[in-house]
C-alpha positions as CSV (number, residue, x, y, z in Angstrom):
1,X,-115.8,-40.7,86.7
2,X,-116.8,-40.5,83.0
3,X,-115.9,-43.5,80.9
4,X,-113.5,-42.6,78.1
5,X,-114.6,-44.3,74.9
6,X,-112.5,-44.4,71.7
7,X,-113.3,-45.7,68.3
8,X,-110.6,-48.0,66.8
9,X,-111.0,-49.2,63.2
10,X,-109.4,-52.6,63.7
11,X,-110.0,-56.0,65.2
12,X,-110.2,-56.2,69.0
13,X,-109.6,-59.4,70.9
14,X,-109.7,-60.0,74.7
15,X,-106.2,-60.5,76.1
16,X,-104.5,-58.8,73.2
17,X,-102.2,-55.8,73.5
18,X,-102.2,-53.2,70.7
19,X,-100.9,-49.7,70.0
20,X,-103.6,-47.1,69.5
21,X,-103.6,-45.3,66.1
22,X,-101.7,-42.0,66.1
23,X,-104.8,-39.8,66.4
24,X,-106.3,-41.8,69.2
25,X,-103.0,-41.9,71.0
26,X,-102.6,-38.1,70.8
27,X,-106.2,-37.6,72.0
28,X,-105.7,-40.0,74.9
29,X,-102.4,-38.4,76.1
30,X,-102.5,-34.8,75.1
31,X,-106.2,-34.0,75.4
32,X,-107.4,-36.5,78.1
33,X,-104.1,-36.6,80.0
34,X,-104.3,-40.4,80.4
35,X,-101.4,-42.4,81.8
36,X,-100.5,-46.1,82.3
37,X,-103.0,-47.9,84.4
38,X,-105.9,-45.8,83.3
39,X,-109.0,-47.7,82.1
40,X,-110.8,-46.9,78.9
41,X,-113.3,-48.4,76.5
42,X,-112.7,-49.2,72.9
43,X,-115.1,-50.1,70.2
44,X,-114.7,-50.9,66.5
45,X,-118.3,-50.9,65.2
46,X,-119.2,-54.5,65.8
47,X,-121.8,-53.7,68.4
48,X,-119.6,-54.4,71.5
49,X,-117.6,-52.4,73.9
50,X,-114.1,-53.6,74.9
51,X,-112.9,-52.7,78.4
52,X,-109.2,-51.9,78.2
53,X,-106.3,-50.6,80.3
54,X,-103.4,-48.5,79.2
55,X,-100.2,-50.5,79.8
56,X,-97.6,-48.1,78.4
57,X,-97.3,-44.5,77.2
58,X,-94.4,-43.1,75.1
59,X,-93.9,-40.0,73.0
60,X,-94.9,-41.9,69.9
61,X,-97.6,-44.4,71.0
62,X,-100.0,-45.6,73.6
63,X,-100.3,-49.4,74.2
64,X,-103.4,-50.9,75.7
65,X,-104.5,-54.3,76.8
66,X,-108.1,-55.6,76.0
67,X,-109.5,-56.9,79.3
68,X,-113.1,-57.8,78.4
69,X,-115.8,-57.8,75.7
70,X,-119.1,-56.2,76.6
71,X,-122.3,-56.6,74.4
72,X,-124.5,-53.6,74.2
73,X,-128.3,-53.3,73.7
74,X,-128.7,-49.6,73.0
75,X,-129.3,-49.8,69.3
76,X,-132.8,-48.8,68.1
77,X,-134.9,-51.7,66.7
78,X,-136.0,-49.3,64.0
79,X,-133.6,-49.2,61.1
80,X,-133.6,-45.7,59.6
81,X,-131.7,-44.3,56.6
82,X,-131.4,-40.5,56.4
83,X,-131.0,-39.3,52.8
84,X,-130.0,-35.7,53.4
85,X,-129.6,-33.0,50.8
86,X,-126.0,-31.8,51.4
87,X,-126.0,-28.7,53.5
88,X,-123.5,-25.9,53.5
89,X,-120.5,-25.7,55.9
90,X,-120.9,-26.9,59.5
91,X,-124.6,-27.6,59.1
92,X,-123.8,-31.0,57.5
93,X,-121.5,-31.8,60.4
94,X,-124.3,-31.0,62.9
95,X,-126.7,-33.2,61.0
96,X,-124.3,-36.2,60.9
97,X,-123.5,-35.8,64.6
98,X,-127.0,-35.5,65.9
99,X,-128.5,-38.1,63.5
100,X,-125.8,-40.5,64.9
101,X,-126.8,-39.7,68.4
102,X,-130.5,-40.3,67.5
103,X,-129.7,-43.8,66.4
104,X,-129.8,-43.5,62.6
105,X,-128.5,-46.6,60.7
106,X,-127.3,-45.1,57.5
107,X,-126.7,-41.6,56.1
108,X,-126.8,-40.8,52.4
109,X,-125.6,-37.3,51.4
110,X,-127.7,-36.3,48.4
111,X,-127.0,-33.8,45.6
112,X,-130.4,-32.4,44.6
113,X,-132.0,-29.9,42.2
114,X,-131.4,-27.0,44.6
115,X,-128.1,-28.1,46.2
116,X,-125.7,-25.2,46.7
117,X,-122.8,-27.4,47.6
118,X,-120.7,-28.6,44.7
119,X,-118.4,-31.6,45.2
120,X,-115.8,-32.9,42.7
121,X,-114.3,-36.4,43.2
122,X,-111.4,-35.2,45.4
123,X,-113.6,-33.0,47.6
124,X,-116.3,-35.6,47.9
125,X,-113.8,-38.2,49.2
126,X,-112.4,-35.7,51.7
127,X,-115.9,-34.8,53.0
128,X,-116.8,-38.5,53.2
129,X,-113.8,-39.2,55.5
130,X,-114.6,-36.1,57.6
131,X,-118.3,-37.1,58.0
132,X,-117.3,-40.6,59.0
133,X,-115.0,-39.2,61.6
134,X,-117.8,-37.0,62.9
135,X,-120.1,-40.0,63.2
136,X,-117.4,-42.1,65.0
137,X,-116.9,-39.2,67.5
138,X,-120.7,-39.0,68.1
139,X,-120.7,-42.7,68.9
140,X,-117.9,-42.2,71.4
141,X,-120.0,-39.6,73.2
142,X,-123.4,-41.2,72.9
143,X,-122.4,-44.7,73.9
144,X,-123.2,-46.4,70.5
145,X,-121.0,-49.2,69.5
146,X,-122.2,-49.3,65.9
147,X,-121.1,-46.5,63.7
148,X,-123.8,-45.6,61.1
149,X,-122.8,-46.3,57.5
150,X,-122.2,-43.1,55.5
151,X,-122.0,-43.2,51.7
152,X,-120.3,-40.8,49.3
153,X,-122.5,-37.9,48.1
154,X,-124.6,-39.0,45.2
155,X,-127.1,-37.3,42.8
156,X,-130.7,-38.0,43.8
157,X,-131.7,-39.5,40.4
158,X,-128.7,-42.0,40.6
159,X,-129.5,-43.0,44.1
160,X,-133.2,-43.6,43.3
161,X,-132.1,-45.8,40.3
162,X,-130.0,-47.9,42.6
163,X,-132.2,-48.0,45.7
164,X,-133.0,-51.5,46.8
165,X,-136.6,-52.7,46.8
166,X,-136.2,-54.2,50.3
167,X,-139.6,-53.2,51.8
168,X,-138.3,-50.2,53.7
169,X,-141.0,-47.4,54.1
170,X,-140.0,-44.6,51.7
171,X,-140.7,-41.1,53.1
172,X,-139.8,-37.6,51.9
173,X,-140.1,-34.7,54.3
174,X,-142.3,-32.1,52.6
175,X,-143.9,-29.0,54.2
176,X,-147.2,-29.5,52.4
177,X,-147.6,-33.2,53.3
178,X,-150.4,-34.0,55.7
179,X,-149.3,-37.5,56.8
180,X,-147.9,-37.5,60.3
181,X,-145.3,-39.7,62.0
182,X,-148.0,-41.3,64.2
183,X,-149.8,-42.7,61.1
184,X,-146.8,-44.7,59.8
185,X,-146.3,-48.4,60.1
186,X,-142.8,-49.8,59.7
187,X,-141.9,-53.3,58.7
188,X,-138.7,-55.2,59.5
189,X,-136.7,-53.2,56.9
190,X,-137.4,-49.9,58.6
191,X,-137.6,-46.7,56.6
192,X,-135.8,-44.2,54.4
193,X,-136.3,-40.5,55.0
194,X,-135.3,-37.9,52.4
195,X,-134.7,-34.3,53.5
196,X,-133.9,-31.5,51.1
197,X,-131.0,-29.0,51.4
198,X,-131.4,-25.3,52.3
199,X,-133.6,-24.5,49.4
200,X,-135.8,-27.6,49.9
201,X,-136.6,-30.2,47.3
202,X,-137.3,-28.9,43.8
203,X,-140.2,-29.9,41.6
204,X,-138.1,-32.4,39.6
205,X,-136.9,-33.9,42.9
206,X,-140.4,-34.4,44.2
207,X,-141.7,-35.9,41.0
208,X,-138.8,-38.4,41.0
209,X,-139.5,-39.3,44.6
210,X,-143.2,-39.9,44.0
211,X,-142.3,-41.9,40.9
212,X,-140.1,-44.1,43.1
213,X,-143.1,-44.7,45.5
214,X,-142.0,-42.2,48.2
215,X,-144.7,-40.8,50.4
216,X,-144.8,-37.2,51.7
217,X,-144.3,-36.8,55.5
218,X,-145.2,-33.6,57.4
219,X,-144.0,-32.3,60.7
220,X,-146.6,-29.7,61.5
221,X,-147.5,-26.1,60.4
222,X,-144.0,-24.5,60.7
223,X,-141.3,-24.7,58.0
224,X,-138.1,-26.1,59.5
225,X,-134.5,-25.4,58.4
226,X,-132.7,-28.4,56.8
227,X,-130.5,-28.8,59.9
228,X,-133.6,-29.0,62.1
229,X,-136.1,-30.9,59.9
230,X,-134.4,-34.3,59.5
231,X,-133.3,-34.4,63.1
232,X,-136.8,-33.5,64.4
233,X,-138.3,-36.2,62.2
234,X,-135.7,-38.8,63.4
235,X,-136.4,-37.9,67.0
236,X,-140.2,-38.3,66.5
237,X,-139.8,-41.6,64.6
238,X,-137.6,-43.0,67.3
239,X,-139.9,-41.8,70.1
240,X,-143.0,-43.3,68.5
241,X,-141.8,-46.3,66.6
242,X,-138.2,-47.0,67.7
243,X,-136.6,-46.6,71.1
244,X,-139.9,-46.1,73.0
């Protein structure tokens, strides 16, 4: 029987009883058809799973009891930040979902020279909340107990100005770059990978990245779509330098 995992954004303590948030309650009862006595697993992003049991179900809420705390060891030892040029429509949801499944540590949505998506303050906040929900759902499915950090969309230039000099390897995915994933050497700080939007990175973007000591990274002779490129790079980096 598949283990039901739910993300709960609150403190979890063994022995405590708590009411699930409204959305989680509705999902458990209406979608999963769970009833009192059913087991489930909760996580809040602290790196642990919490075995729980449903103790009561009503029309308005589901009450659970936390039975045990379980430490997990399925996080990648390679810390990777995906700085992704914001893609149109469902493409960005796909990128967030699959990058989470691939073990990314942080996702930074970037507004670049060729970005077609325009976000005002209100829409930016709405999209941020949506992307965080997509990442949490991907963690539920993939078994991760740490939800990747997702920041608000930011212009590339502003992000570069504020980027910490922490020793992370700085990489930009460029079709013309000759350096391959196998040649890379990561330190404790891991790496940062920049991927352009549908139109790719513009000349000003690339100049700014090189000025900020980013190196070009190639993935072979074929040009990949934005929703493929970053995910392919993450998978290769994890296979060679991370989870392997």
